[in-house]
C-alpha positions in Angstrom: 35.3 87.9 80.3 34.0 91.3 79.6 32.5 91.5 83.1 36.1 90.9 84.5 37.6 93.6 82.3 35.3 96.4 83.5 36.5 96.3 87.2 40.1 96.1 86.0 39.7 99.1 83.8 38.0 101.0 86.6 40.8 100.0 89.0 43.5 101.2 86.5 41.7 104.5 86.1 41.5 105.0 89.9 45.2 104.2 90.2 46.1 106.7 87.4 44.0 109.4 89.1 45.8 108.8 92.4 49.2 108.9 90.7 48.3 112.2 88.9 47.1 113.7 92.2 50.3 112.7 94.0 52.5 114.0 91.2 50.6 117.4 91.2 50.9 117.7 95.0 54.6 116.8 94.9 55.3 119.4 92.2 54.0 122.1 94.5 56.3 121.2 97.4 59.6 123.0 97.5 62.7 121.0 96.7 64.0 121.9 100.1 63.1 124.1 103.1 65.3 126.7 104.7 66.1 126.4 108.4 65.1 128.8 111.1 67.7 130.8 113.1 67.5 132.3 116.5 66.3 131.2 119.9 62.9 129.4 120.2 60.4 130.9 122.7 60.2 128.3 125.5 56.7 129.4 126.5 54.9 128.7 123.2 57.7 127.1 121.1 57.5 129.9 118.5 60.4 130.9 116.3 62.4 134.0 116.9 61.0 137.0 115.0 62.4 140.5 114.2 61.0 143.0 116.7 59.3 146.3 115.9 61.5 149.1 114.5 61.1 152.6 113.2 63.7 154.2 110.9 64.0 156.8 108.1 64.9 155.9 104.5 66.8 157.8 101.9 63.5 159.6 100.8 63.0 160.9 104.4 60.1 158.5 104.9 59.4 156.5 108.0 60.0 152.7 107.6 58.5 150.4 110.2 58.0 146.7 110.6 54.6 147.1 109.1 56.2 148.1 105.8 57.9 144.7 105.5 55.1 142.5 106.8 54.2 139.9 104.1 57.6 140.6 102.4 60.8 138.6 102.0 63.7 140.9 102.7 67.5 141.0 103.1 69.0 143.0 105.9 72.6 144.3 106.3 74.6 147.0 108.1 77.1 149.3 106.5 78.3 152.9 106.5 78.8 155.3 103.6 82.5 156.2 104.2 83.6 152.6 104.8 86.5 151.6 102.5 87.0 148.0 103.5 84.1 145.5 103.3 81.2 147.8 102.6 82.0 148.5 98.9 82.2 144.7 98.3 78.9 144.2 100.2 77.2 146.9 98.1 78.5 145.4 94.9 77.1 142.0 95.9 73.8 143.5 97.1 73.4 145.1 93.7 73.2 141.6 92.3 70.3 140.8 94.6 68.6 144.1 93.8 68.8 143.5 90.1 67.7 139.9 90.3 64.5 140.9 92.2 64.0 144.4 91.0 60.6 143.6 89.5 59.5 141.3 92.3 57.0 142.9 94.6 57.6 140.2 97.3 61.3 141.1 97.9 62.9 144.1 99.6 66.4 145.1 100.8 67.0 147.0 104.0 70.5 148.4 104.5 71.0 150.0 107.9 73.7 152.5 108.6 76.0 151.9 111.7 77.0 155.6 111.5 73.8 157.6 111.8 75.7 160.7 113.0 77.2 161.1 109.5 74.9 159.1 107.3 72.0 161.6 107.0 69.0 161.2 104.7 70.7 163.3 102.0 73.9 161.3 102.3 72.0 158.0 102.0 70.0 159.3 99.0 73.2 160.2 97.2 74.8 156.9 98.1 71.7 155.0 96.9 71.8 156.8 93.5 75.5 156.1 93.1 74.4 152.4 93.3 71.7 152.8 90.7 68.8 152.8 93.2 66.0 155.3 92.5 63.0 153.2 93.7 61.9 151.7 97.0 63.1 148.2 96.4 66.4 148.8 98.2 66.0 151.1 101.3 68.9 152.7 103.1 67.9 153.4 106.7 69.1 155.7 109.4 67.8 156.6 112.9 68.6 156.4 116.5 72.0 154.6 117.0 70.9 152.6 120.0 67.8 151.4 118.2 69.9 150.5 115.1 72.5 148.6 117.2 69.9 146.8 119.4 68.1 145.6 116.3 71.4 144.3 114.8 72.2 142.4 118.0 68.9 141.2 119.3 66.7 141.3 116.2 68.8 140.2 113.2 71.4 138.5 115.5 74.2 139.8 113.3 76.6 140.7 116.1 77.2 138.7 119.3 79.4 141.4 121.0 77.9 143.3 123.9 77.3 147.0 123.4 74.9 149.8 124.3 74.9 151.8 121.1 76.8 154.6 122.8 79.5 156.9 121.3 82.2 154.2 121.6 80.1 151.3 120.4 80.7 150.1 116.8 79.3 147.3 114.7 81.0 146.2 111.5 79.6 143.0 110.0 79.7 141.6 106.5 76.8 139.3 106.9 73.4 139.5 105.2 70.3 138.1 106.9 67.4 136.7 105.0 64.0 137.3 106.6 60.8 135.6 105.5 57.3 137.0 105.2 56.6 136.3 108.9 59.7 138.0 110.3 61.7 134.9 110.9 65.4 134.7 110.1 66.0 132.0 107.4 69.6 132.4 106.4 73.0 134.2 106.9 75.4 134.9 104.0 78.8 136.5 103.7 78.1 139.7 101.8 81.6 139.9 100.4 81.6 136.5 98.9 80.0 136.1 95.4 79.4 132.4 95.9 77.6 133.1 99.2 75.4 135.8 97.6 74.6 133.4 94.7 73.3 131.0 97.4 71.3 133.8 98.9 69.6 134.5 95.5 68.7 130.9 95.2 67.5 130.7 98.8 65.2 133.7 98.2 63.7 131.7 95.3 63.3 128.6 97.5 61.7 130.8 100.2 59.2 132.2 97.6 58.3 128.7 96.6 57.9 127.7 100.3 55.8 130.7 101.1 
C-alpha cells in the first residue's frame, strides 16, 4: 500500500509544480494588448513606425527620435494662442503629466502648429503656466513643413492633404500613444476626460506589455 502512495504523492507534487508555473506565467501576461495603428509595410510585414524628426524644445535644446527611443510617449499638436480646443487639451494632458511625472519610461511631446509665433521663449512661458519645469513634457517647435509632415505621415493625426506652406493649417484634438519601438498604439480625444482616462489606463497596459 505504501509503495502505491509514493507515486501518487510524487504525481500530485508534479501537478502542483506545473499549476504554480502556469499561474506565475499567466500573472506576467498583460490583461489585454493594445492594437497597432497605421499601414503595414508590405515588403517585410512590419508595423508603421514614427519617422526620424528634429525639433527644438522649450529649453532651446534639440529633440530627435533618439531621445524617445525606449520610451512610451504621448504626442499632440496645439498652438499657444488657441482659445478653442487647445486649453481643454492642455488641461487633460496635465492629468497625464501628473500621473506619470515620476515615471522615467513615459514622456509627452506637444508640437506647435504655429512655429512662426510659438518661439522657444513663448513655449517656455506656456510650459511654466501649465506647471511644467522639467523634461517630462516637452513643447516642440521647428520647421513648419517638418512639423506638418510628421503629423500627417508619422502620427497619422490628420488625413487632409497639405504641404506645410503659409496657407496650410492643422487643428486636431487627438492624442497619439506611441510605444517604445515607435509604433502607434492608440488615439484619444484630448478634450474628453473619459478618453484621457482611457489613455492613462492604456499607458499602464502598455508598460505591462513592454
